[in-house]
ZAVO-155992 format. One record per residue: residue in one letter; x, y, z of N, C-alpha, C in turn. Coordinates in steps of 0.02 Angstrom, whole numbers, plus 50000, padded with zeros to 5 digits. Layout:
- a_X_Y_Z_X_Y_Z_X_Y_Z
...
//
This chain:
- m_55635_54978_55334_55580_54933_55321_55513_54970_55324
- k_55506_55015_55374_55445_55054_55380_55433_55096_55318
- k_55488_55125_55292_55483_55168_55233_55458_55129_55172
- i_55485_55070_55163_55464_55029_55106_55391_55010_55113
- l_55371_54990_55172_55302_54973_55184_55256_55033_55171
- f_55276_55092_55195_55237_55153_55182_55230_55166_55107
- l_55283_55159_55070_55280_55172_54998_55235_55122_54962
- i_55239_55060_54982_55196_55010_54951_55122_55025_54966
- l_55107_55039_55030_55038_55055_55048_55015_55119_55014
- f_55059_55169_55012_55043_55233_54979_55026_55221_54906
- s_55064_55179_54873_55053_55164_54802_54985_55131_54791
- f_54967_55084_54836_54903_55051_54829_54844_55097_54844
- v_54852_55139_54893_54798_55184_54913_54782_55234_54857
- f_54833_55263_54829_54822_55314_54778_54825_55288_54707
- a_54851_55227_54697_54854_55194_54631_54883_55239_54577
- g_54933_55278_54590_54963_55318_54539_55018_55362_54567
- a_55059_55399_54520_55111_55446_54543_55143_55483_54486
- s_55181_55533_54499_55228_55574_54460_55202_55616_54404
- a_55247_55660_54381_55234_55706_54326_55225_55667_54262
- q_55233_55604_54268_55225_55557_54213_55203_55491_54243
- k_55217_55438_54204_55206_55371_54232_55268_55355_54274
- v_55257_55338_54336_55311_55333_54384_55315_55263_54414
- y_55376_55238_54419_55389_55176_54453_55431_55192_54515
- v_55412_55166_54572_55448_55178_54634_55495_55119_54647
- t_55558_55134_54656_55608_55082_54670_55633_55089_54741
- e_55657_55034_54768_55688_55037_54835_55763_55042_54829
- w_55790_55047_54768_55862_55051_54757_55881_55119_54729
- k_55920_55156_54766_55942_55222_54747_55979_55221_54679
- s_56020_55171_54668_56060_55166_54607_56017_55155_54544
- e_55957_55131_54553_55913_55116_54497_55870_55177_54476
- a_55866_55225_54520_55821_55282_54510_55847_55333_54460
- t_55800_55363_54423_55817_55420_54380_55810_55485_54419
- h_55769_55484_54473_55759_55543_54515_55756_55522_54588
- k_55795_55556_54630_55791_55546_54703_55742_55599_54728
- v_55692_55578_54765_55637_55622_54785_55630_55626_54860
- y_55622_55687_54884_55607_55700_54955_55537_55729_54959
- v_55496_55702_55004_55427_55727_55013_55427_55777_55070
- t_55402_55837_55055_55398_55890_55105_55326_55901_55127
- e_55320_55931_55185_55254_55949_55212_55234_56020_55190
- w_55280_56056_55158_55269_56126_55142_55268_56138_55067
- k_55213_56164_55042_55205_56181_54971_55260_56227_54947
- s_55275_56277_54986_55324_56329_54966_55394_56301_54957
- e_55408_56244_54985_55474_56214_54982_55483_56167_54921
- a_55428_56150_54888_55429_56098_54837_55449_56124_54768
- n_55484_56079_54731_55497_56090_54660_55437_56069_54618
- v_55402_56019_54644_55345_55991_54607_55286_55982_54655
- l_55229_56008_54635_55167_55995_54671_55134_55937_54634
- v_55130_55879_54666_55110_55818_54633_55038_55799_54651
- y_55001_55784_54599_54934_55756_54606_54938_55684_54581
- i_54914_55636_54620_54915_55566_54601_54850_55550_54564
- s_54858_55528_54502_54800_55512_54460_54790_55437_54457
- k_54728_55416_54454_54712_55346_54444_54719_55327_54370
- w_54720_55377_54327_54717_55365_54255_54785_55379_54223
- k_54810_55329_54189_54874_55335_54153_54872_55390_54101
- s_54815_55400_54069_54809_55449_54016_54815_55521_54040
- e_54805_55534_54104_54811_55601_54132_54884_55620_54146
- a_54927_55572_54152_54997_55584_54170_55035_55609_54109
- k_55058_55671_54113_55095_55702_54059_55161_55729_54086
- p_55213_55730_54044_55278_55756_54067_55273_55828_54093
- r_55307_55840_54149_55316_55906_54179_55251_55943_54195
- t_55199_55905_54213_55136_55937_54232_55123_55932_54307
- g_55157_55885_54341_55143_55874_54412_55090_55821_54423
- i_55063_55794_54368_55013_55741_54374_55050_55674_54364
- w_55050_55634_54417_55087_55571_54415_55038_55512_54416
- h_55059_55460_54384_55023_55396_54387_55073_55342_54404
- y_55064_55307_54460_55110_55253_54480_55095_55191_54438
- t_55149_55160_54415_55142_55098_54378_55177_55042_54415
- k_55153_54982_54406_55183_54923_54438_55244_54899_54399
- w_55250_54920_54337_55301_54894_54293_55353_54946_54276
- k_55416_54931_54290_55471_54977_54276_55475_54993_54201
- s_55462_54944_54159_55467_54953_54087_55414_55002_54059
- e_55361_55012_54096_55307_55057_54075_55318_55129_54098
- a_55365_55138_54145_55374_55203_54177_55414_55252_54134
- d_55397_55316_54141_55435_55370_54111_55493_55390_54156
- i_55481_55387_54221_55534_55401_54270_55532_55349_54326
- i_55591_55337_54355_55598_55291_54410_55620_55332_54471
- v_55580_55330_54523_55595_55371_54582_55615_55329_54642
- y_55658_55359_54681_55679_55332_54746_55663_55385_54797
- f_55622_55368_54847_55604_55415_54900_55657_55413_54954
- t_55688_55470_54967_55741_55475_55017_55715_55510_55080
- e_55745_55496_55135_55727_55528_55198_55763_55595_55207
- w_55813_55608_55164_55856_55665_55173_55847_55716_55116
- k_55828_55776_55133_55818_55828_55083_55883_55843_55045
- s_55939_55841_55079_56003_55857_55048_56023_55806_54994
- e_55994_55748_54997_56009_55695_54949_55964_55698_54887
- a_55910_55735_54891_55858_55735_54839_55874_55780_54780
- e_55851_55758_54722_55854_55799_54662_55788_55837_54653
- l_55734_55807_54678_55668_55838_54675_55638_55839_54745
- i_55607_55895_54761_55569_55901_54823_55496_55906_54803
- v_55456_55859_54826_55386_55858_54806_55339_55867_54865
- y_55282_55896_54848_55227_55904_54895_55167_55871_54862
- f_55134_55824_54896_55075_55790_54868_55013_55830_54884
- t_54976_55848_54832_54914_55887_54839_54854_55843_54825
- k_54797_55862_54852_54734_55826_54841_54697_55853_54780
- w_54722_55909_54752_54686_55943_54699_54725_55943_54634
- k_54696_55917_54581_54729_55914_54516_54747_55983_54491
- s_54705_56032_54505_54717_56100_54481_54780_56132_54512
- e_54803_56106_54569_54863_56131_54601_54928_56101_54574
- a_54922_56047_54537_54981_56011_54513_55023_56058_54469
- a_55088_56059_54482_55133_56102_54443_55205_56079_54452
- w_55244_56091_54401_55315_56076_54401_55351_56143_54404
- n_55379_56160_54461_55411_56224_54470_55486_56224_54458
- k_55514_56165_54447_55586_56159_54437_55605_56183_54367
- p_55656_56226_54360_55675_56250_54294_55700_56194_54249
//
């Protein structure tokens, strides 16, 4: 429950997400990507910058914009507590210039 509340608050605070337009789901089976958030840049596959603007979100750039609507999203993410379960490991950056997709 705490995790869901955190994700909802996080979404409202930053009003955006992902290397594209991103929808956050609470259901693992619905997700196109399982995501683990790390505290360490060096450990991440994606350095993510959250943009307020949908037009800035482009595929594989690390610039994400969170959307309220699943139908509008390019990817659907589920945030997991376990790194071993994740397909993507992300680090959230405050700087747009740092955004990058390091995953092959």
